[in-house]
C-alpha positions, 0 to 999 in steps of 0.5 A: 626058329625051326627050319624043319616045317613048311614055310612060305617062300613068298608072302603077300599083303591081303585085305578083306573089306566091305559092307558085306558079311564074311570078312572075318569068316574068310580070314578064318577059312584062310587060317584053317587052310594054312594050319592044314598045310603045316603053316604057323598062324598068328590071329589077332582079333581087335574090337569084336563084341564082348560076346562069347563067340564060337571062335573064342571058344575053339581057337585057343586050343584048336591047333598047336600051330595057331596063336589066337589072341583076342584083345580084351576090351570094353569097346561097345560098337554102337556107343564107345566111339562117342565116349572120349574116355573109351576112345582114349583107352582103346587108342592106348591099348591098341598102340601097345598091341601094334608094337607087340604085333610088329615084333610078332610079325618080324620074329620069323615064327609065323607064316600067316598073320591075321589082324581082324578088324584093323580097318575099322580101328583105323577108320575110327582113329583108334590106330593111326593109318601111318602105324598100320602102313609102317606094319605093312612096310615091315612085313617080311617077304615070306609072311602073309599078312591079312587085314580085315574090316570095313573101311579099308583106307586107299593107302592100304589098298594100294599096298595090297597084293590081294583085296577082296570086297564083301558087298551086301546084296541082302541081309536078314538083319535089315528085316529085324533078324538078330545075330544068331549064335553059331552063325553070326557069332 
């Protein structure tokens, strides 16, 4: 681990949750801010749709201090939770991801670790709540850890230093507007 770069003196555990738009987007804004200040960032993206999103296109080569990992998967948000084989396959894959994530977080290599959509994974029993709590409890004090996704469990909210809830007031999806490339994905 190099000591000649900017390091956080004190990290925190943050949660971006709620029914509104902007949780992942907020975490990416934090990612950009951290990169611009010389911090090293690990971004793990879980169970996002298989679309080729804008962030997938740019993040793999965006900055030398960014490690961006998208978990390859066949999870279909509207259907997979009802297909036992999909649930079992994702539970198995995400158990491996959580072990790797923990090793990455405690390695001392990264200042900011973002786990996008982990709250949804916990809600759908794809990742056990106890495993997520274990990860939070092992966070080194100089690492900023961010969890995103709807349905943040109370046990995680209690451990967090910062919790932001995105609340939907109005969304054009409700009037039939579909997701737009470059804006929603």
